[in-house]
MARSEKOL-33325 format. One line per 2 residues: number of its first residue (from 1); their letters; for each residue x, y, z of N, C-alpha, C. Coordinates in steps of 0.1 Angstrom, whole numbers, plus 5000, padded with zeros to 4 digits. Each point is the difference from the previous one (the first is absolute). Layout:
BEGIN
NUM	a	X,Y,Z,X,Y,Z,X,Y,Z | ... .
# end
This chain:
BEGIN
1	mp	4736,4746,5314,4995,4995,4985,4995,5016,4998 | 4988,5008,5007,4996,5011,4994,5015,5008,4997 .
3	lq	5007,4998,5007,5012,5010,4996,5008,4996,4988 | 5000,4991,4993,5006,4993,4990,4991,5007,4988 .
5	ld	4987,5001,5004,4985,5004,4990,5006,5017,4995 | 5002,5004,5010,4995,5016,5002,5013,5004,4991 .
7	is	5015,4990,5006,5010,5007,4992,5000,4995,4983 | 4996,4990,5000,4997,4997,4983,4992,5009,4993 .
9	sd	4991,5008,5005,4990,5009,4999,5009,5014,4995 | 5007,5001,5009,5008,5009,4999,5011,5001,4988 .
11	me	5002,4987,5003,5011,4999,4986,4995,5001,4988 | 4983,4994,4996,4994,5002,4987,4999,5018,4998 .
13	ey	4998,5010,5010,5002,5011,5001,5012,5004,4992 | 5008,4999,5003,5016,5004,4999,5003,4996,4983 .
15	gh	4996,4988,4999,5001,4995,4984,4998,5006,4994 | 4988,5008,5001,4991,5009,4988,5004,5015,4999 .
17	ev	5008,5002,5009,5006,5012,4998,5013,5006,4990 | 5001,5010,4999,5010,5004,4989,5016,5000,5002 .
19	sv	5008,4998,4992,5016,4995,5006,5008,5010,4991 | 5011,5001,4998,5010,5010,4998,5000,4997,4984 .
21	vd	4999,4994,4996,5001,4992,4984,4988,5006,4995 | 4986,4999,5011,4990,5008,4991,4999,5013,4998 .
23	vy	5006,5008,5013,5003,5010,5000,5009,5008,4988 | 5011,4989,4995,5009,5008,4987,4991,4999,4991 .
25	di	4991,4988,4998,4991,4996,4988,4990,5014,4998 | 4995,5006,5009,4990,5009,5002,5010,5013,4999 .
27	as	5010,5002,5004,5008,5013,4996,5004,4998,4988 | 5002,4989,4992,5002,5004,4985,4991,5001,4991 .
29	ei	4987,4994,5002,4989,5004,4995,4995,5011,5000 | 4999,5008,5013,5000,5016,5002,5011,5006,4989 .
31	gk	5013,4994,5001,5007,5010,4988,4996,5000,4992 | 4997,4987,4992,4997,5003,4985,4988,5005,4998 .
33	ef	4987,5000,5012,4992,5013,4997,5002,5013,5002 | 5012,5003,5008,5005,5014,4999,5003,5003,4987 .
35	ek	5012,4991,4994,5004,5004,4986,4989,5003,4990 | 4995,4990,5001,4982,5004,4992,4995,5014,5001 .
37	ii	4996,5000,5013,4997,5016,5004,5010,5014,4998 | 5012,4996,4999,5009,5006,4995,5002,5001,4986 .
39	da	4999,4995,4997,5001,5000,4985,4985,5007,4990 | 4989,4998,5008,4985,5003,4992,4999,5014,5006 .
41	yg	5008,5008,5014,4998,5010,5005,5008,5008,5008 | 5013,4996,4995,5012,5008,5006,5002,4995,5014 .
43	te	5012,5006,5005,5002,5000,5015,4998,5007,5011 | 4991,5008,4995,4992,5008,5010,4986,4993,5003 .
45	av	4998,4990,4995,4987,4992,5003,5004,4993,5014 | 5014,4995,5001,5004,4991,5012,5012,5005,5010 .
47	ts	5001,5012,4995,5009,5008,5011,4998,4998,5012 | 4992,5004,5004,4991,4999,5016,4999,4987,5005 .
49	lm	4992,4991,4989,4994,4987,5006,5014,4989,5002 | 5012,5004,4991,5008,4988,5001,5006,5000,5013 .
51	pk	5005,5012,5006,5004,4996,5016,4991,4992,5011 | 4991,5007,4999,4989,4987,5005,4996,4986,5000 .
53	vi	5003,4998,4986,5000,4988,4995,5011,4994,5005 | 5015,5001,4998,5009,4996,5006,4999,4998,5015 .
55	sa	4993,5010,5010,5004,4999,5014,4991,4991,5004 | 4985,4998,4993,4992,4990,5002,5006,4989,4997 .
57	le	5007,4995,4991,5010,4989,4997,5010,4996,5007 | 5005,5010,5006,5013,4998,5011,4990,4991,5008 .
59	hl	4992,5005,5007,4992,5000,5012,4997,4987,4998 | 4995,4996,4991,4991,4986,4995,5012,4989,4999 .
61	ea	5014,5003,4996,5009,4993,4998,5007,4997,5016 | 5000,5011,5012,5006,4998,5011,4987,4988,5006 .
63	la	4991,5001,4998,4987,4997,5003,4998,4983,4997 | 5004,5000,4989,5001,4982,4995,5014,4999,5004 .
65	tk	5010,4999,5001,5015,5000,5008,4994,4996,5019 | 4994,5007,5001,4993,4998,5014,4996,4987,5002 .
67	ne	4988,5000,4988,4992,4989,5001,5007,4989,4997 | 5009,4996,4993,5005,4989,4997,5011,4996,5013 .
69	re	5002,5011,5005,5014,4995,5014,4985,4996,5007 | 4989,5004,5005,4993,4995,5009,4995,4988,4996 .
71	nt	4995,5001,4990,4996,4986,4994,5010,4986,5004 | 5015,5002,4998,5008,4994,5003,5003,4995,5014 .
73	tv	4997,5010,5006,4998,4994,5014,4993,4993,5002 | 4984,5009,4999,4988,4991,5001,5001,4981,4995 .
75	qd	5007,5001,4988,5002,4990,4994,5010,4990,5010 | 5011,5006,5009,5010,4993,5007,4988,5000,5016 .
77	lk	4993,5007,5001,4991,4996,5011,4990,4990,5000 | 4997,4996,4989,4994,4993,4994,4998,4986,4999 .
79	ar	5017,5000,4996,5008,4988,4998,4999,4995,5017 | 5006,5008,5008,5005,4998,5013,4987,4992,5010 .
81	ia	4988,5006,4996,4990,4999,5009,4996,4984,4995 | 5000,5002,4983,4999,4983,4998,5009,4990,5006 .
83	ql	5007,5004,5001,5015,4987,5003,4997,4998,5014 | 4994,5014,5009,5000,4999,5013,4985,4990,5006 .
85	es	4990,5002,4987,4990,4994,5001,4998,4987,4999 | 5007,4991,4988,5009,4989,4997,5007,4999,5011 .
87	dk	5005,5004,5005,5009,4993,5011,4992,4999,5013 | 4989,5008,5000,4992,4998,5011,4990,4985,5000 .
89	ie	4996,5000,4988,4991,4992,4996,5006,4985,4999 | 5013,5002,4995,5004,4986,5005,5007,4995,5014 .
91	ka	5002,5015,5007,5004,4990,5011,4986,4997,5006 | 4987,5006,4999,4992,4997,5006,4996,4984,4994 .
93	ed	5001,5000,4989,4995,4988,4996,5010,4985,5003 | 5017,5005,5001,5006,4993,5009,4996,4994,5016 .
95	rq	4995,5013,5007,4996,4998,5012,4987,4992,5001 | 4992,4999,4995,4989,4993,4997,5006,4988,4999 .
97	rf	5006,4996,4988,5003,4989,4998,5009,4987,5010 | 5009,5008,5009,5003,5000,5010,4994,4991,5010 .
99	ek	4985,5014,5004,4995,4996,5008,4992,4988,4997 | 4996,4998,4986,4989,4989,4997,5010,4987,5005 .
101	el	5014,5000,4993,5009,4989,5003,4996,4999,5018 | 5004,5010,5004,5001,4997,5015,4987,4992,5004 .
103	eq	4990,5005,4996,4986,4994,5008,5000,4987,4995 | 5005,4998,4984,5000,4984,4996,5009,4992,5008 .
105	ie	5015,5006,5004,5008,4993,5012,4990,4998,5010 | 4999,5009,5006,4989,5001,5014,4992,4988,5000 .
107	dh	4988,5004,4992,4992,4990,5000,5006,4985,4990 | 5012,4996,4997,5006,4988,4997,5006,4996,5013 .
109	wr	5006,5009,5008,5003,4995,5013,4991,4998,5010 | 4989,5007,4998,4986,4998,5011,4997,4989,4995 .
111	qe	4999,4995,4991,4995,4990,4993,5008,4987,5006 | 5011,5000,4999,5013,4989,5002,4998,5000,5011 .
113	sh	4998,5010,5014,5001,5000,5013,4987,4994,5006 | 4989,5000,4989,4989,4996,5006,4999,4981,5000 .
115	el	5007,5000,4984,4999,4990,4997,5009,4990,5007 | 5011,5006,5005,5009,4993,5014,4993,5000,5011 .
117	vg	4995,5010,5004,4993,4998,5012,4989,4988,4999 | 4992,4997,4989,4991,4991,5000,5008,4984,5002 .
119	mv	5011,5005,4992,5008,4986,5000,5005,4992,5011 | 5003,5013,5008,5006,4995,5014,4991,5000,5006 .
121	tr	4987,5007,5001,4989,4993,5012,4997,4985,4992 | 4995,4998,4983,4999,4988,4997,5008,4989,5008 .
123	lq	5013,5003,4999,5013,4993,5007,4999,4996,5012 | 4997,5010,5010,4997,4999,5011,4984,4988,5003 .
125	ee	4993,5007,4990,4987,4990,5003,5001,4988,4999 | 5009,4992,4988,5005,4991,4995,5013,4994,5011 .
127	nr	5005,5009,5008,5010,4998,5011,4991,4992,5007 | 4991,5008,5008,4989,4997,5010,4995,4985,4994 .
129	kl	4991,5003,4990,4996,4987,4997,5014,4984,5005 | 5008,5008,4989,5010,4989,5004,5001,4995,5010 .
131	ss	5008,5008,5012,5006,4998,5014,4985,4993,5005 | 4984,5005,4998,4991,4991,5004,5002,4986,4995 .
133	sl	4997,4998,4987,5002,4986,4995,5014,4993,5008 | 5012,5007,4995,5011,4997,5009,4994,4992,5014 .
135	ae	4995,5011,5011,4999,4994,5011,4993,4988,5002 | 4985,4999,4989,4992,4991,5001,5007,4988,4994 .
137	rs	5009,5003,4991,5008,4985,4993,5008,4996,5011 | 5010,5007,5010,5010,4996,5007,4991,4995,5014 .
139	dr	4989,5002,5000,4994,4993,5010,5000,4986,4994 | 4994,5000,4986,4997,4985,4994,5012,4994,4994 .
141	sp	5012,5007,4995,5012,4990,4994,5009,5006,5012 | 5009,4988,4999,5015,5004,5010,5003,5013,4993 .
143	dd	5010,5004,5012,5010,5014,4998,5007,5001,4987 | 5005,4991,4992,5010,5002,4991,4992,5002,4988 .
145	ga	4992,4996,4994,4987,5001,4988,4999,5017,5001 | 4998,5001,5011,4994,5017,5003,5012,5009,4995 .
147	ka	5010,4996,5010,5016,5012,4995,5003,4998,4986 | 4998,4990,4996,5005,4996,4983,4990,5012,4992 .
149	as	4987,4999,5003,4993,5010,4991,4998,5011,4998 | 5003,5005,5016,4999,5022,5001,5013,5005,4992 .
151	pd	5013,4989,5000,5012,5009,4993,4995,5000,4985 | 4993,4991,4994,4998,5003,4989,4992,5011,4992 .
153	vd	4988,5001,5012,4991,5011,4998,5008,5018,5002 | 5007,4999,5010,5006,5012,5000,5009,5002,4992 .
155	va	5013,4992,4992,5003,5001,4988,4994,5006,4986 | 4986,4991,5000,4993,5009,4987,4996,5011,5003 .
157	vl	4995,5006,5012,4993,5010,5001,5015,5015,5003 | 5008,4991,5004,5014,5011,4996,5005,5001,4986 .
159	qr	4996,4990,4993,5007,5001,4986,4989,5009,4992 | 4989,4999,5000,4989,5006,4995,5002,5017,5005 .
161	lr	5003,5002,5012,5004,5013,5006,5012,5003,4992 | 5012,4992,4996,5011,5013,4995,4995,4998,4988 .
163	nv	4992,4994,4994,5001,5002,4988,4990,5008,4991 | 4990,5007,5014,4993,5008,4998,5008,5014,5004 .
165	id	5014,5003,5009,5003,5005,5002,5009,5004,4988 | 5006,4991,4996,5011,5002,4988,4992,5009,4986 .
167	eq	4988,4994,5000,4991,5005,4988,4998,5018,5002 | 4996,4999,5015,4997,5019,5002,5017,5003,4997 .
169	re	5006,4996,5007,5016,5003,5001,5005,5005,4982 | 4995,4994,4990,5002,5002,4985,4991,5010,4999 .
171	qi	4988,4999,5003,4988,5012,4994,5007,5012,5008 | 5005,5003,5009,5004,5012,5009,5012,5006,4988 .
173	ra	5014,4987,4998,5010,5006,4989,4997,5005,4989 | 4991,4992,4994,4991,5005,4986,4996,5018,5001 .
175	rd	4994,4999,5011,4996,5011,5002,5007,5011,5002 | 5007,5000,5004,5016,5006,5005,5004,5004,4984 .
177	re	5008,4990,4991,5002,5004,4990,4992,5007,4992 | 4983,4999,4999,4990,5006,4990,5003,5018,5008 .
179	iv	4998,5001,5015,5006,5011,5005,5012,5008,4995 | 5013,4992,4996,5011,5005,4997,4999,5002,4989 .
181	tk	4994,4991,4989,4997,5007,4987,4992,5011,4997 | 4990,5001,5010,4992,5014,4994,5009,5008,5005 .
183	sn	5005,4999,5009,5010,5013,5006,5010,5004,4992 | 5007,4988,4992,5007,5008,4987,5001,5003,4988 .
185	ev	4982,4998,4993,4994,5006,4997,4996,5012,5000 | 4996,5003,5011,4999,5017,5008,5012,5008,4997 .
187	dg	5010,4993,5002,5012,5007,5001,5000,5005,4984 | 4999,4992,4991,5005,4997,4986,4991,5015,4997 .
189	ls	4988,4997,5003,4988,5010,4995,5005,5016,5007 | 5001,4997,5011,5009,5019,5003,5008,5001,4997 .
191	sq	5013,4993,4993,5010,5004,4992,4998,5004,4989 | 4989,4994,4994,4997,5003,4986,4994,5010,5000 .
193	ve	4988,5005,5009,4996,5010,5003,5008,5013,4997 | 5010,5000,5011,5015,5008,5000,5001,5003,4991 .
195	rl	5005,4989,4991,5006,5001,4988,4993,5007,4987 | 4989,4996,5003,4987,5005,4989,5000,5017,5006 .
197	sv	5001,5007,5013,5000,5013,5006,5011,5006,4992 | 5009,4996,5004,5012,5006,4993,4998,5000,4986 .
199	vg	4997,4993,4991,5001,4997,4983,4988,5013,5004 | 4993,5002,5004,4985,5008,4997,5003,5018,5004 .
201	ke	5013,4998,5009,5004,5009,5001,5009,5008,4990 | 5010,4988,4995,5005,5005,4987,4998,5007,4985 .
203	lr	4990,4991,5002,4991,5003,4985,4988,5012,5005 | 4999,5002,5011,4996,5019,5004,5009,5010,4997 .
205	rk	5016,4995,5003,5006,5009,4998,5007,5004,4985 | 5000,4985,4994,5002,4998,4988,4989,5010,4989 .
207	hr	4989,4998,5007,4986,5005,4995,5000,5019,4999 | 5009,5002,5011,4996,5018,5005,5016,5003,4989 .
209	ms	5011,4994,5002,5008,5003,4989,4994,5003,4984 | 4992,4986,4996,4994,5004,4988,4994,5012,4999 .
211	qt	4992,5001,5011,4989,5013,4997,5011,5011,5001 | 5012,5001,5008,5010,5015,4996,5006,4998,4988 .
213	qv	5003,4993,4996,5004,4996,4982,4991,5005,4992 | 4989,4996,4999,4989,5006,4993,4998,5011,5002 .
215	rg	4996,5007,5010,5002,5016,5006,5009,5005,4988 | 5013,4994,5005,5011,5006,4988,4999,4999,4986 .
217	li	4994,4987,4995,4999,5003,4989,4986,5007,4993 | 4992,5002,5008,4989,5011,4999,5003,5013,4993 .
219	de	5014,5003,5014,5005,5013,4997,5009,5003,4986 | 5006,4988,5000,5009,4999,4988,4990,5003,4990 .
221	ra	4990,4992,4997,4995,5003,4994,4989,5010,4993 | 4998,5009,5013,4993,5013,4995,5013,5005,4996 .
223	df	5010,5003,5008,5010,5006,4989,5002,5000,4988 | 5003,4987,4994,5001,4997,4988,4985,5004,4987 .
225	la	4991,4999,5010,4989,5002,4993,5003,5018,4998 | 5001,5008,5010,5005,5016,5001,5005,5001,4988 .
227	ql	5017,4990,5002,5012,5005,4987,4990,4998,4988 | 4996,4991,5000,4995,4995,4984,4989,5008,4996 .
229	qd	4993,5008,5011,4991,5009,4993,5001,5013,4993 | 5015,5003,5011,5009,5013,4997,5010,4996,4987 .
231	qh	4999,4985,4996,5008,5002,4985,4990,5001,4993 | 4984,4997,5000,4992,4999,4987,4998,5014,4999 .
233	re	4999,5010,5013,4996,5012,4996,5009,5008,4997 | 5013,5000,5001,5009,5004,4995,5006,4996,4985 .
235	ls	4997,4986,4996,4999,4998,4988,4991,5005,4993 | 4983,5003,5005,4991,5006,4989,5007,5013,4999 .
237	ml	5002,5004,5011,5005,5016,4998,5009,5001,4992 | 5013,4993,4995,5010,5000,4989,4993,4998,4992 .
239	rq	4991,4988,4998,4992,5000,4988,4994,5015,4993 | 4992,5005,5010,4997,5013,5000,5008,5012,4990 .
241	rl	5010,5000,5010,5012,5007,4995,5009,4994,4990 | 5001,4993,4994,5006,4993,4988,4990,5003,4988 .
243	gl	4985,5003,5002,4990,5001,4991,5002,5011,4995 | 5000,5013,5011,5003,5012,5001,5011,5006,4991 .
245	aq	5013,4991,5000,5011,5005,5000,5001,4994,4978 | 4992,4986,4998,5000,4998,4993,4990,5009,4986 .
247	ke	4990,5005,5009,4993,5011,4989,5004,5008,4999 | 5012,5007,5012,5010,5012,4996,5005,5001,4991 .
249	ne	5006,4988,4996,5011,4994,4990,4993,5001,4993 | 4989,4992,4996,4994,5004,4985,4998,5014,5000 .
251	dl	4999,5008,5011,4992,5013,4990,5014,5009,4997 | 5012,4998,5011,5014,5004,4994,5003,4998,4986 .
253	sk	4997,4985,4998,5007,4993,4986,4989,5009,4989 | 4987,4999,5001,4995,5010,4990,5002,5014,4998 .
255	sn	5005,5004,5011,5001,5017,4998,5014,4999,4996 | 5008,4995,5000,5015,4995,4998,4999,4997,4984 .
257	se	4988,4998,4997,5000,4992,4982,4996,5009,4992 | 4989,5012,5009,4996,5011,4994,5006,5010,5001 .
259	vp	5011,5001,5005,5011,5012,5000,5010,4996,4994 | 5002,5015,4990,5016,4989,4993,5015,5002,5007 .
261	dl	5008,4991,4999,5013,4998,5004,5009,5015,5001 | 4999,5006,5011,5009,5008,5004,5014,5000,5004 .
263	tn	5007,4987,4992,5012,4997,5011,5012,5011,4995 | 5006,5004,5006,5014,5010,4992,4994,5010,4996 .
265	ka	4983,5008,5006,4998,5010,4994,4992,5010,5008 | 4999,5013,5001,4998,5011,5004,4991,5006,4992 .
267	vy	4990,5000,5013,4985,5011,4996,4999,5012,5005 | 4999,5011,4995,4996,5009,5003,4989,5010,4993 .
269	dl	4997,5008,5013,4986,5010,4996,5004,5008,4992 | 4991,5002,4988,5002,5009,4985,4994,5017,5011 .
271	dd	4994,5003,5007,4996,5007,5005,5012,5005,5009 | 5011,4995,5006,5007,5003,5010,5010,5010,4991 .
273	pn	5007,5011,5009,5005,5011,4995,5013,4995,4998 | 5006,4991,5010,5014,4995,5002,5002,4989,4995 .
275	rp	4992,4995,4991,5004,4987,4993,5014,4997,4996 | 5005,4996,5000,5015,4997,4987,4994,5001,4986 .
277	rf	5005,5006,4990,5001,5006,4988,5010,4995,4987 | 5012,4999,5005,5010,4993,4991,5007,4987,5005 .
279	tt	5006,4999,4986,5008,4983,5004,5012,5001,5003 | 5010,4993,5005,5012,5003,5005,5011,5004,4986 .
281	ae	4998,4992,4988,5006,5005,4988,4996,5014,4997 | 4985,5002,5001,4999,5015,4997,5004,5012,5011 .
283	lk	5000,4996,5011,5006,5005,5009,5020,5002,4996 | 5004,4992,4997,5013,5001,4997,5001,5006,4986 .
285	ei	4994,5001,4990,5000,5006,4990,4998,5018,5001 | 4990,4999,5008,4996,5014,5003,5010,5009,5013 .
287	lh	5006,4992,5007,5013,5003,5008,5010,5005,4996 | 5007,4992,4988,5008,4999,4987,5001,5011,4996 .
289	er	4987,5002,4994,4997,5014,4990,5006,5010,5012 | 4991,5001,5010,5000,5010,5008,5015,5001,5004 .
291	ne	5009,4990,5006,5015,5005,5001,5006,5010,4987 | 4997,4992,4989,5003,5004,4988,5003,5020,5002 .
293	lk	4984,5002,5001,4998,5014,4999,5008,5002,5009 | 4999,4996,5014,5005,5009,5012,5018,5001,4992 .
295	ar	5006,4993,4992,5013,4998,5000,5001,5012,4990 | 4993,4998,4989,4997,5015,4990,5002,5011,5004 .
297	vs	4988,5001,5011,5000,5013,5009,5008,5005,5006 | 5009,4990,5006,5008,5004,5005,5017,5005,4994 .
299	dl	5001,4995,4981,5008,5002,4993,4997,5012,4997 | 4986,5007,4996,4996,5009,4996,5006,5013,5007 .
301	ed	4998,4993,5015,5000,5011,5010,5017,5004,5001 | 5008,4987,5000,5009,5005,4995,5013,5008,4991 .
303	el	4990,4998,4991,5003,5007,4984,4995,5014,5003 | 4990,5005,5009,4992,5010,5003,5010,5010,5008 .
305	em	5003,4989,5010,5011,5008,5011,5019,5007,4991 | 4997,4993,4989,5013,5001,4996,4998,5012,4994 .
307	yr	4990,5006,4992,4999,5012,4993,4990,5010,5008 | 5003,4998,5011,4994,5013,5008,5014,5009,5006 .
309	pk	4999,5012,5010,5009,5005,5004,5004,4996,5012 | 5014,5004,5005,5007,4998,5008,4994,4999,5016 .
311	tt	4993,5012,4999,4996,5002,5015,4983,4988,5000 | 4996,4997,4991,4990,4987,5005,5005,4988,4996 .
313	es	5016,5002,5002,5011,4982,4995,4998,4994,5014 | 5005,5013,5008,5000,4990,5015,4987,4995,5005 .
315	rg	4989,5010,4995,4986,4996,5006,4999,4986,4994 | 5000,4993,4986,4997,4990,4993,5011,4992,5009 .
317	rn	5013,5001,5002,5009,4990,5008,4994,4999,5009 | 4994,5007,5011,4993,4994,5011,4992,4991,4999 .
319	rr	4991,5004,4986,4989,4994,5000,5001,4981,4994 | 5015,5001,4994,5003,4988,4996,5008,4991,5012 .
321	rv	5002,5005,5006,5004,4992,5014,4989,4991,5005 | 4991,5003,5000,4987,4993,5006,5000,4986,4993 .
323	sp	5005,4991,5002,5003,4986,4986,4985,4998,4999 | 4997,4996,4989,4989,4994,4996,4994,4988,5003 .
325	am	5014,4992,5007,4995,4987,5001,4996,4999,5011 | 4997,5013,5010,4994,4997,5009,4988,5004,5005 .
327	av	4993,5006,4988,4990,5002,4997,4988,4992,5001 | 4991,4998,5006,4987,4989,5002,4990,5002,4997 .
329	vp	4991,4990,4993,4991,5006,4992,4988,4996,5010 | 4989,5011,5005,4993,4993,5011,4989,4993,4989 .
331	pf	4994,4995,5011,4982,4989,4993,4992,5009,4993 | 5002,4997,4985,4990,5001,4991,4990,4990,5000 .
333	ef	4990,5007,4986,4991,4993,4993,5002,5007,4988 | 4999,4986,4993,5001,5002,4983,4985,5001,4992 .
335	pp	4997,5011,4993,4988,5000,4997,5001,4990,4993 | 4985,4993,4995,4998,4986,4994,5001,5003,4989 .
337	ps	5007,4987,4996,5006,4999,4982,4987,5003,4989 | 5008,5005,4988,4986,5004,4992,4996,4989,4995 .
339	gp	5009,4990,4994,4997,4986,4991,4994,4990,5011 | 4985,4992,4995,4997,4995,5006,5004,4984,5004 .
341	gr	5005,4991,5008,5000,4986,4996,5016,4999,5010 | 5002,5012,5006,5015,5000,5011,4991,4992,5010 .
343	ps	5010,4992,5006,4997,4991,5009,5009,5006,5014 | 4990,4999,5010,5000,5008,5013,5009,4992,5008 .
345	sg	5010,5004,5012,5008,4993,5010,4997,5003,5016 | 5007,4996,5004,5002,5005,5017,5002,5016,5002 .
347	pi	4999,5003,5009,5001,5018,5006,5016,4999,4998 | 5002,5017,4995,5012,5002,4999,5003,5006,5014 .
349	pp	5018,4999,5006,5001,5006,5009,5009,5014,4996 | 5004,5005,5011,5010,5013,4992,5012,4999,5001 .
351	ip	5005,4997,4987,5015,5001,4993,5013,5009,4999 | 5008,4994,5007,5011,5012,4996,5006,5001,4987 .
353	ld	5005,5012,4993,5001,4998,4991,5015,5011,4997 | 5010,4992,4991,5011,5009,4996,5000,5008,4989 .
355	la	5002,5016,5003,4995,5003,4987,5013,5007,4992 | 5010,4993,5003,5011,4998,4992,5002,4990,4989 .
357	ga	4987,4992,4999,4997,4989,4988,4997,4992,5003 | 5004,4993,5015,5005,4988,5006,4980,4997,5000 .
359	gk	4999,4998,4990,4980,4997,5002,5002,4982,5004 | 5007,4991,4994,5000,4987,5003,5000,4997,5017 .
361	kg	5015,5010,5005,5001,4997,5013,4989,5003,5008 | 4995,5013,4995,4987,5001,5009,4991,4992,5002 .
363	fs	4997,4996,4987,4987,4988,4999,5004,4989,5008 | 5014,4996,5000,5000,4982,5010,4998,5008,5013 .
365	ta	5002,5012,5005,5003,5002,5015,4984,5005,5001 | 4994,4999,4992,4981,5000,5002,4993,4988,5000 .
367	es	5007,4989,4994,5002,4989,5000,5000,4989,5012 | 5013,5006,5003,5008,4997,5017,4988,5006,5010 .
369	nn	4994,5011,4998,4989,5004,5009,4987,4993,5002 | 4992,4993,4987,4994,4992,5000,4998,4988,5007 .
371	lp	5013,4990,5000,5001,4991,5011,4993,5001,5010 | 4996,4987,5005,4996,5002,5015,5011,4992,5007 .
373	ts	5002,5011,5012,5005,4999,5010,4997,4996,5015 | 4986,4996,5001,4998,4995,5012,4993,4985,4994 .
375	ee	5005,4985,5012,4993,4991,4997,4987,5002,5010 | 4994,4991,4995,4983,4996,5002,5004,4989,5013 .
377	dd	4996,5007,5014,4999,4991,5014,4988,4990,4996 | 5004,4990,5006,4990,4990,5005,4991,5003,5011 .
379	pp	4986,4996,4993,4988,5006,5009,4999,4989,5014 | 4999,5006,5007,4997,4991,5014,4991,4990,5001 .
381	vq	5006,4985,5006,4991,4990,4999,4987,5003,5009 | 4990,4994,4991,4984,5006,5013,4995,4985,4996 .
383	gp	4994,5000,5013,4990,4985,5002,4993,5001,5010 | 4992,4988,5005,4992,4998,5013,5011,4995,5007 .
385	lp	4998,5001,5016,5009,4992,5006,4993,4986,5002 | 5008,4988,4999,4995,4986,5004,4992,4997,5013 .
387	fe	4995,4995,4997,4983,4994,5011,5008,4993,5013 | 5001,4999,5012,5003,4993,5008,4995,4986,4999 .
389	pd	5006,4988,5005,4999,4989,4996,4989,4993,5009 | 4992,4993,5000,4990,4995,5005,5002,4993,5017 .
391	da	5012,4995,4997,5007,4992,5011,5011,5008,5008 | 4994,5015,5000,5008,5008,5010,5000,4997,5015 .
393	pw	5013,4999,5002,4996,4997,5019,4996,5006,5007 | 5000,5017,4995,4991,5011,5010,4988,5001,4993 .
395	kk	4994,4995,4989,4987,5003,4998,4991,4987,5015 | 4986,5008,5001,4996,4993,5011,4991,4987,4994 .
397	se	4999,4989,5008,4995,4989,4995,4982,5003,4997 | 4992,4993,4990,4989,5005,4997,4993,4988,5006 .
399	sg	4988,5000,5002,4987,4986,4999,4996,4996,4989 | 5000,4986,4998,4994,4997,4985,4988,5009,4997 .
401	ir	4992,5000,5005,4988,5011,4996,5007,5014,4990 | 5007,5005,5006,5006,5013,4994,5009,4996,4988 .
403	kl	5004,4989,5002,5016,4995,4988,4987,4999,4989 | 4990,4991,5002,4990,4994,4990,4994,5017,4994 .
405	fs	4997,5010,5009,4996,5014,4996,5009,5008,4995 | 5012,5000,4999,5011,5009,4999,4998,5002,4978 .
407	il	4995,4993,4998,4999,5003,4986,4992,5007,4996 | 4989,5001,5009,4988,5011,4997,5006,5011,5001 .
409	tt	5007,5000,5011,5007,5015,5002,5009,5004,4992 | 5006,4995,4997,5012,5003,4988,4991,5002,4986 .
411	fs	4992,4994,4998,4991,5001,4987,4991,5015,5002 | 4998,5002,5013,4990,5017,4999,5011,5011,4998 .
413	qn	5012,4999,5006,5011,5006,5005,5004,5003,4981 | 5002,4990,4993,5003,4997,4984,4987,5014,4990 .
415	ll	4990,4994,5006,4989,5005,4992,5000,5012,5006 | 5004,5008,5010,4998,5012,5004,5007,5011,4993 .
417	sp	5018,4994,4999,5009,5008,5000,5001,4993,4979 | 4995,5016,4993,5000,4998,4985,5016,4996,4994 .
419	te	5000,4992,4990,5011,4995,4994,5001,5009,4989 | 5016,5006,4996,5001,5004,4987,5009,4990,4991 .
421	ps	4994,5005,4991,5004,4995,4986,5017,4995,4993 | 5005,5012,5008,5013,5002,4998,5009,4993,5009 .
423	sv	4993,4994,5012,5007,4991,5010,5000,4986,4994 | 4997,4998,4988,5000,4984,4995,5012,4999,4993 .
# end
């Protein structure tokens, strides 16, 4: 019995120790406190402390798991010891009961033997008395009377002895039946004990399976909590970015409302000497006048050649062999117009001119040179690479504590890397 008391005291000590669920609750509370510290003082306050706390919690988780296994083993041993002690007590009680029954049977047999011995002694005494009386009567009475009396006495004694023997035989049979009944009861109790032991083993096996399922559910709960915290953190960051984007949108809308609409309009610096100063219509008119002047100058030169002497006539012919249509006007800038109110247009490129009077043809060539000949290329697609999935097979499995604290690490990295408004 002292062994049972020691085991019960040990079980009370095991019952007050920390379990795996308690370790995860402590880890979640510590994570919340870390979040408060990070919100208040930044990630630098917990950068050196967080790995140590995670390592300590992992050691505590391993010790709690080991404690649960040892606690289960101790409970199994305690149940086995209790069963053995109960079997021992039952066997001792059965033995004491059997010993008492044997003592009672022996006492009964002893008492019956004493009674039978006394009865035999009494019968012998009576037999002697009867024989003496019979001898006396035989001397007094004739022989026929004595012979008739002795058989009656012997028959009565034998009948009584037979009755006693029958009663004792019935008692012995009753005792045998009781012994058989008790043995059957003992066999039934032993089979029931075996069945209960099998049921206890099955229940312990189911208990271990339920503990394994509870640990798996605890790990899943830690994963779900970590994912939920990640989602909350991402949601808060997206809300912050949304606020920044809305603020920038409002600023842009305000700036757009203040700036005039410059759609299909060109803005130039008045101090730029290379700014355009003529419209297309003005340029057409100027070029047409210039071509007319060139044609008139050419006509005047022809008339002048007609009135020159012959020595200079060949020189004029060689000069006229150069086609005025091949002349190209170099790029030039016209002086600013004298009258105000002339609108300005785009820059003027160099234009080929027909000096024989084809001003319109030269202008059409100038317009064809102003058309764009190159197509805009699409810019290359840029953006961040996709993240790896959480259930990738090449990723290393982490403990529940590290999964629970992964949100803090992600949050610290997000705080250390500055976010740009343009990425919204």
